[in-house]
N, C-alpha and C positions, 0 to 999 in steps of 0.2 A: 655228563657229570664225570669228573676224573675218578679213577679207580680208588684212590685213597679216600675220597669223599664218600664213595659207595660203602667202603669198609667202615668208616666212622659212623655213617648213618645206620648201618646194620647193627653195629655195637650199641649205638644209642637206643635203638628200638628194643634191643635185648635188655638193656638196663631199665627201660621204661616198663617192659613186661615183668621184670623182677620186682619193680616197685609196686606194680599192681598186686602181685602175690603177697608182698609184705603188708600192703594195706589190708588185705582180706584176713591176714593173721594178726592184725592190730599192732604191727610193728611200724608205727607212723614215722618215727625218727629214721629207721632204716630205709623206709620208702623215700623219704625226703632226700637222703644221701644218694640213693640210686637216681633220682630225678635230676639232681644237680650234676651228677656224673654224666647223664645222658645229654644234658644241656651243654656241658663242656665239649663233649664229643661232636655233637651236631646241633648247633644253636637254632636251626630252622624248624625243629619239630614244633608243631602247633600245640599251644595250650600248656606248655611246661610250667609257666608261671602260675596258671590257674590250678594245676595239679599240686604244686608246692603249697599253695594256699590251703588246699584240702588237708594236706598233711599237717600244716600248722594249726588249723582249727581243731582237728581231731586230737592232735597231741595236747593242745591247750586244754581241751575239755576233759582229757583223761587224767589231768592233774587235779584230783579232788582232795580237799582238806577233810580231816576227820570230822564227822558230824555235819558236813556240808556237802551238797551235791556239786554240780558243775558251777564253776566260777564264770559267770557270763561276761565279766570284763575281760578275762583271759580269752574266752571264746571269740569275742569281737576284736581282740588284740588292742585293747584300750586301757589306759590308766583309769582308776576309779574317779578321778577329778574331772573327767571329760564332760563337757556340757552336752545338751540335747542335740545341738547341731552337729557336733562331732560324732555322736552316736549314729545319727541319721546318715551322715556322710560315709562312715565306715560300713554301715549296713548296705548302703547302695553300692559301694565299691566292691564289697565281697559278693553281692548278688551278681553284679556285672562280670566278675571273674568266674563265678561258679556255674551260672546258667548255661553257657555254651558247652560245658563238658558234663552236664548232669547225667547224660545217657552214655557217656564215653569212658568214664573213669570211675572205678569202684570207690565207694565211700563218699561220693559227692552228694548223694541224696541225704546221707546222714549229716554231712557238714552243713548243707542248706537248712536242714531241720534245726540244727544247733543255732545257726545264725538267726533264723526266724524266731526261735524261742528267746534268744538273748535280746533281740530287738523288741519283742513284745514286752519284756520286763523293763528294760532300761529306757525305753521311749515313753513309758507311762509314769507320770510323776508319782502317783500313789503307790503303784507296784514297786517302783524303783526305791522309793523311800523305805518301804517295808523290807525290801530285799537288802538295802544297805545296812539297816539296823541289825538284821539277822547275820549278815556277813561280818559286820564289825564285831559283834559279840563272839562269833565263832573264832575270828582272828585273835581276839584278846585271849581266849582260852588256850589257843595254840600258837602263842606269839613266838615261840622258839623253833617252830617247825621250819624245815628247809624246803624251799620250793624250787623246783627245777626251772632254770632260766632258759627261755626259748629265744632264738634269734629269728626274727621275722624279716623278710626281705624288704617289705614296705617301710620307708623311713618313719612314717607316722606311727607304725605299729611295732617299732623296735623296742623290745623290753631290755635287751642287753646287746651292746655292740662293742667289740674289743676296743679298749682305750677310752670308752665313753662312760660306761657304767650303766646303772639302771635309770629309767626315766623319772617318773614322779616319785618313786620310792626313795631312791638314793638322794635326789635333790632335796627331799624333805627329811632326810636323816631317819627315815623309818626303817630301811633295810640296808644291809651291807652285802657286797658281792663276795662270795666265797670263791676265790680264784683257784684254789686247789681242787674243789669238787664241782665247780661250774654251776653254782646255785645262788639263790638269794636267801640270806638268813634274816628273818624278821625279828627285830630286837625291840620294837615298840609297837603298840597296838595301832592298826591301820585306821582306827576311828579318829586318831589325831589329825589325819589328813584333812578331814572336813573343816576343822578349825583353821588350818592354814589356808585352805582354799578360799575361805570366806574373806580373806584379806585382799584377794585380787578383785579387779573391777568386774562387775556383772556386765555381761555382754549380750544378753538375750533380751533386748528391749522390744523387739518386734518378732512375732512368731510367723516366719515365712511358711511354715508347714501348714498353717490354717488355710493359706491361699491355694494349696494344691491337694486338698482332701478329695477323695474319690467322688463325693457328692457334688463337687463343683464341675465335673466333666459333663458337658452337654453336647448333644449332636450339633455339628456345624462349627463348633469352636476349633480354633487352631492353637495348639500348645507347643511350646519349645521344649525340647528334650535337654536333660542335663548335658553340659558340654563335655563332661568326662566320660559319658557313655560311649561305647565303641560302636558307632552307628554309621560308619563311613562318612559320606558328605551330607547326611540327612540330619538337619537340625529341627525340623518342624513336622507335625502330623496333625491331620484333621480327625476329630472324634466323629465316628459314624454311629456308634451305639455304646451305651453304658448300662450293663445289667449284670446281676449276679457276681459282682466283684471283678468282672472282666470288661475290658474296653476294646471295642473293635475300632481299628485305626486305618487310615489311609495316609501313607507318608507323602510328603511333598518333595519333589525333586527340583533343583535349581535350574533356571533358564539362563545359561551363560550368553554373553553378548560378544565379547572380544575373543580373539584367538587364544590369548593367554588365559582367559577365564574358562574356555572350553578345555584347555589342557589341564587346568586346575581341577575341574570336575572329573575329567577322565582319570586323573591320578587318585580319585577317591578322597580328596581333601574336603574338609567341612566348609559349607557355605552358609552364612548367617544373614546376609544382606543382599537384596536384589529382588528379582522376579522369580516366582515359583509356580509350579503346576502340580496337580494331583497325579500320582503314579499308580494307576489301578493294579499294576503288577505287584505292588507292595502293600496289599491289604494284610493286616495281621491282627491276631487277638493276643494282646499283651497283658502281663501283670503290670499294668501301667503305673501302679503306685510307686515303682522304683525308678521311673524314668523322668517324669515331668519336672520342669523348672518353673514355668509361669505361663499364663494365658496371654497370647499375642494380640496385639492390635495390628490390623492390616487394611490395605486398600485394594480395590479391584484393579486388575491389570487390564491388558488389551482385550481380554475375553472374560466371560463369567467364570471360567475355570482357571484363571490366572490370579495369583495373589502377590501383591507387592508388600514386602516387609523391609522397612528401613528404620534407622535410628530416629527417635523423636526427641524434641527439645525436653531437657530435664532428665532424660534417661541416663543410666550409667552403662557404658560399654567397655569391654576389654578389647584392646588392640594388640596384634602381634608385634612384638619388638623385633627389629632386624628383618621385617617382612620383605620378601622378594618373590613376586608373582612368577617370574620366569624361571628362577633357579629352584624354587621349592617343588615345582612340578616334577623335577628329576630327582628330588630327594624328599619324598613325602615324610620321612622320619623327622624332618626339621620341625614340623608342627608339634610332634610329641614332646620334643625337648625345648621348645621355645619358651620365652618369658613374655610377660604381658605388661602393657601400660593401661591403667584405668583412666577413663575420661568421662566428664560430664558433658553431654551434648548441649551446646549453646545454640546452635543453628544447624539445620540440615536442608539441603535441596539436592535431589538426584541429578539435577543439571549443573549445579554450582559446587557441590561438595558439602563438606561438613566442617564446622568449627567446634573444637572441644577444649575443655579446661582440664588440665592434668590434676589427678588426685594423688595424695600421699596419705600414708597411714598416720593416725593420731597416736602419739606416744602412750603406751600402756594398754592399748587395745589391739585385738587381733583382727577385727573386722569393721572398725570405724575409721572412716576416711574423711578428708577435707581437701579443699582446693590447695594446690601448691602455689606459693607466692615467692617472688624474688624482689626484694626492695619494696614490698608492699603491693606489688602488681601481680595479678593472676597470670600463671604460665598457661598460654594457649597455643594451639597450632591448627593449621588448616589441612584437611584431607581432600585432595582433588577427587572429582567424580569418577575418574578412571581407576581409582585405588580402593574401591569399596570392599574388595575382598580382604582388606587389612583388618576389617572388623571380625573378631572371633565369635563373640556372643554377648548378649544382653545380660547384665548382672542385676537381679532384683534388688531394690534398695528402698530403705525407709529414710526419708528426709526429716531430721530433727527440727522441731519448731523452737527449741530452746526451753529450758526449765525441766526437762525430763530428769536430769541429774546435773549436779553443779559443773561437772567437768566438760560436758558437751554444750555447744552453742548452736544457734540457728545456722542452717546451711551445711552442717556435718551430715554424713550418711552412715547408717548401719547397712552393710552389704550382706547378702545371703552367702554364708560360708560355703554352701554347696556349689556356688558359682565362682569361687575363688580357688586358684591352685594352692595346694597345701603349703608350698614354700612361701607364698605371699602372706599366708596367715601366720606362719611360724618364724620366718627368718628375721634375724637381726642384721641390719645392713653391714656388710663387710667391705674391706678395700677392693674386693673383686667387683662390687656393685656400688659405686661411690656416689650416685647421683643425689641422694638425700643424706649424705654422710656429713657429719660435723667435723670440720677441719681440726677443731681443738682436741679431738680424740687421738690425733696422730702425734701430739707433742706432749712433752712433760716439762715441768719447771726446771730451769737450770739454776742450781744453787749458787753458781759463781757469777750470776748476772749475765746481761747480754741476751743473745738469742736463746729461746728455750731449746732443749735438745730433743732429738728423735728418741722415742721410746726404744729400748733395746729388748730383743727377744732371744731366748735360747735357740740354738741352731735347729733343734728338733721341731720347734714351733714354726720357724721360718720354712722348713721343708715340708711341713704338714699342710696340705692343701685344704681349702674349705669347699672344694667341689662336692656336689652331691649328685645323685642319679637324675635330678631334675635339670642339671646342666648339660647332660649328654643326650644325644639322639642318634639312632642308627643312621649311618651314612655320613656323619660329620667327619671332617678332617681336623685333627688336633696336632699341635706341636708337643713333643715329649722331651722332658729332661733326660739327657743321656750323655755318653762319652766320658772321658777322663775328667773333663772340667764341668760336667753335669749342667750343660746349657741346652736350650730347646732347639736342637738341630735335627731331630728325627721326627718324621711325620707318620701318623697312623690314621687309619680309617676305623671308626667305631662300628663294630659288627653286632654287639649285643650288650645288654646290661646284666651283669651276673648278680650283683648285690649292691648294697649301699656304699661299698668301698672299692668295688672292682668292676672293670669293664673288659669285654672281649674285643680285641682290636687286631687289625692286620697292618703290618708295616708297609709303607710306600717306598719304592726304590726309584732313584733318579734315572731319567732317560736323557743322557747328555746328547748335545747336537754338534757342537764345535769340537775340533780335534783336541784342543787343550782341555775341554771339559771331559772328554773321553779318557784322556791321560790322567786327569785329576781323580776321576772315579776309580781308575785302575790302581792308583796309589792309595785308595780307600780314604781320601780326604773328604770332609763334609761338604755336601751340596744342599743348599736350602732354597734355590729358586730355579724355575724351569718346569719341564714336564716330568711327571712322576706316574708310575704304574703300581698296581697292587702286587705285592711281592709273593703272596701265597702263604707267608709266615704268619700264622694266627696265634696270638698269645693272650693270656690273662694278665692285666696290668692294674696296679693300684691307682686310684684316682689322684693320689698325691704326686704321681709322676708327671701329670699333665700341666703344661704351662698355659696355653691359650688356644681358643678356637681359631682355626686358620681360614681366611677367605680364599677359597679355592674354586676354580671353574672346572666342572666335570665335562668330559667329552661325551657327546651323545652316543649312547649304545656301547660305550667302551669304558673299562675301568681305568681311565686315564684322567689325571688331574693336572691343571695348570696352576702353578703357584708363583706369584711374583710380588714384590713389595708394592703396596697400594697407597694412594694418596691419603695422607693423614696419619699413617702408621709410623711407629718409631722402630728403627732397626740399628744394629751394630754393623759397622764396616771395618774390615781389617785395615790397619795402618800398614803402609809399605807392602801392600799386596802385590804378588807376582804370580802370573798364571803358570809359571814353570816350577812352582814349589813341588818338591818331591816328598816332603814329609811335613808333618804339622808339629810345631814346637808348642806343646800345651803349657809349658812353663813360662815362656817369655813373650808370646805374641801379645799385641795390644790392639784395641779397637777404638774407633771414633763413633760416638753416638750421633745419629742423624734422624731428622724427620723427613718423610717422603713428601715431596711437593707436587709430583706429577706421576701419572701412571705410564707404564711402558706402552700401552695401547695408543697414547697420544703422540707417540713418535718412536724413534729408535733409541731413545735415551730416557733415563729417569733423573729428574732433578731433585737434589736433596739439600737440606739446610743443616748446617752443623749445630749441634747442641752442646752446651757445656754445663758443668755443675754450677748450681747456685752457691755462691760462696758461703761456707759454713754448713752446707747440707749435703748429705751423701747421696740421696735418692731423688732430689729435685733438680731438674735440668731446664734450661731455657735457651733461646736462640743466641748463638755466638755472633757478636757484632764488632765491626771495626768502623769507626767514624760514623756510627749510626746506621750502617748498612749490614744486613744479614750476610754471613758467609755461606755461599752456596756453590755447588759444583754439580756436574752431571756424571752419571754412570751409564756407559753404553751397554747395549745388549750383550756384547762380548765380554763385559766386565762383571756379569752377574755373580760370578764366583767370589767376588770381593765382599759380598754380603755374608756376615757371620750368622746372624739369627735375628728374629723379631723379638722386641722387648715390650711386653704388655705395659701400657702407660695410660694414665687418665689425669684429667684436671681435678684440682681440689678447691672447691669454693671456699672463700674466706681466708686464703693463706696470706693475703696482703697484710693482715694485722701482725704477722710474724716476720715481716720484712722480706717476704718472698714474692717476686713478681707474679701477678695474677695469671699471666700467660704461661707460667711454668707447667711442666709435666712432672707428675710423680711416676717414677719407673719402678717396676716390680724388682725388689732387691735380689731375688733368686736368679733373675735373668740378666743382671748387670754383668758386663764382661770383666775379666780379671783386673785387679787393682782398683776396682770401683765398687766392689761388693760391700754390703753393710757389715 
């Protein structure tokens, strides 16, 4: 380890030690600041996030209103309108954070006790109802009291985040944020929240918790663990004994078949589909109530000690989006930051593969889904038998029969919220994730007639990214807006997630090969394709500065990355490019927008097709044609410097009704080259 890293680690451990002292003197806010400082100095210290959670819980519990004890909603870091599933989810997540450090960090036992007490009250309907009445009465009596606002790192627990305001409170006009003193001023009784909450759709039709009560655990059964639990690649456990509130388990380990699957398992990535065997070395006595998801169905494998667990017809499974068996083994953090596609299993064979129907969320609900259709036809796809590790986990589901309430129909599903990522429960589709996005939301009426016009947004809104911590994973490479023209020409590797708005990243530096590339770098001109190395410069960056995730290929065992334009991507090419440029004219250069038609690995050149603006639209582009033929040309390996930067682009369904060719691309306005920006 380099000397400067040794120094940073030593300083970080000192900050951690001081945080422990502050915890013992009840200075929870000061302890939190020390921990965040330690994390900035040396991000590899184990358990920092869990320690910060301890500070948050203890600090929240210390804010007691007059006449009232601990506010259990604050202790669990939840708004009072949270449903029972949200309470259970938060409880399990906090336990998973705190259990590993309960003997290592002071105050953790106290925090665990607070979490247990809060869950005992808020998960019981009768106790919670009585508690809510008492709490509401107290809040009405002290409606003008100022309450300290805490910033919690977890996005679902954020009470206040700069530029956003309060969660449930401010949205319902119950409280205002006091910017001068950093607190929430309650101006209306919180009991009014319940009346507003009743207007939302009830979403607890089926109680999934009943299916995993402790009395259901019987010896010999196999249970799946919550996919959010940090259990390496172990998804399943066999129940050996259930007595006195404790469950004795033997974990199942996967039996990989292919070389890629063996590497996947060696990397500690989770396995949910295939053959498994008991691992006698992993017997444990667990507080199992915080871990189980559902009781599994399974078949015997080649021996009595082997178990085959595969998707079954009618089940709902989560699939990894952008899954790559070979690449993810070298970047295990990809799993943490990945997104999911939900599918209903239509057919499965371990020899032929699986057919699934894509599911989309029903408007107005957080966890009710239905089959996705286009033109009245169900959207389905096939998963080859060699790609079974694309299955992340089974999602417990209740299939509606119709008639439960007016808005749901037969064939819809209520899904267990504990098996869904929070972003899938909470998110509203944005232009960054357009697959289920309504094209009409992108246009506004043109009062002068003719084509409708693009909606205009203030500059600060355009520059404000909608990225969240769920979009980032350690080890990813991203393009960063930088330079005088603020275009995505700088690459960074994600090292750590600091908060809901910041990441810790290391810049990548180009490693030129040809003489003209070496000269180009010497003149400090931008290089966006070729080989790159980790520069050693680690900085904290706002998420709003990031443009897009970069498809990069990492060298085995070395911090080197190969980045070239890939087939299907949209890039900007310099017009009149010359390898002998000595300076960069940021004021007057121009670019041609192109779509990449072939990868460099297919030959020594990249074929590109020119794109041109759709007439009357600033951000929609389509293929440029002459006499019905696309205008294409090739870019040789030695001409890679002619690429300016990648432009995030996506298709917009339904744009034909606006006179825009369906084959057009919508380009990210912030990444458009000069004289083409919105």
